[in-house]
KOLGU-610115 format. One record per residue: x, y, z of N, C-alpha, C in turn. Coordinates in steps of 0.05 Angstrom, whole numbers, plus 5000, padded with zeros to 4 digits. Example, Ala and Ser with C-alpha at 12.3 -4.5 7.8 and 13.67 -1.06 7.14 Angstrom:
# residues 2
526448865156524649105156526449345156;525749555142527349795143525850015157;
END
This chain:
# residues 62
500949785010499850014997502150264995;501250454981502250624993500650865002;502451095004500651355017498851415005;498651434987496051604966494251414965;494851154968491850864967491550954995;492650865021490951015050490351335055;491551455040489551655041485951685024;486951535004483251554985482651295009;482551095019481550955041480151165049;482051295078480851465096478251585084;478951805055477151975049474351775036;474751545025472051325016470251335042;472051205063471851055084470151345107;470951495106468851825112471951815140;473551745148475051715175477051955181;477152145202477752205204481552175224;483652275227485852245229485352015252;483952085278483351975304481351675298;479551655281477351505274479051295261;481851395239482751145220484651055234;487151145252488451035275486550775293;485250945298484250755314482250445304;481050425282480950235267481650075252;485650255254487050005256488749955266;487950025299489449905313492850105319;492550265326495950395310495350695326;496750895336497051245354496151265326;495251505338495351735321497351865309;499751775320503651855309503251725292;503251425286503851275276502351335242;499951405254498351355227498451595216;499351865222501052085215503251945206;505051825214507551785196506851495169;504951365170504651245149503751595130;502051735128500151915118502452165107;505352185118507352285119509352155098;509251885103510951785072511751575086;511951495110512451345132512551035111;514350865111512750535093511050485117;509350295094505850215113507249865115;506549935138507149535121504749365115;505749165103502348995089500348875104;501348875136499448775146496649135144;497249315155495249485140494349605120;494949525109493349405068492249245082;492549015084491148865094488148925113;488249045131486549135149485149285131;485749595124484549785101482349665087;482849405065482149165058478949105076;480048915092477548885113476449065118;477049255125475449455139472549545120;474249625086471749775065470949395074;470849265061469548955061467648895084;469049075101465949035118465948765135;468648765148470348445148469048455182;469348365197470948385231471848325237;474248305260476248255268475747815266;477547775266477447455269477647395296;475947245299475547135328475746825322;475746685344476246355340473346175325;470946355339469146195337467646195306;470646385287469046345264469446125249;
END
């Protein structure tokens, strides 16, 4: 995932910095670093795709 993709995901999901960070399970500071151009881990891209498609977090009951 590239920075532009993360920005597009945030806009599409209509999330603020704080709500986007919370949805991804990262601090606001970490999210801000991603937006500023730091490398975005693969799992963050997966989490964005899951959230965009309405998937709930994995549990053993599934």
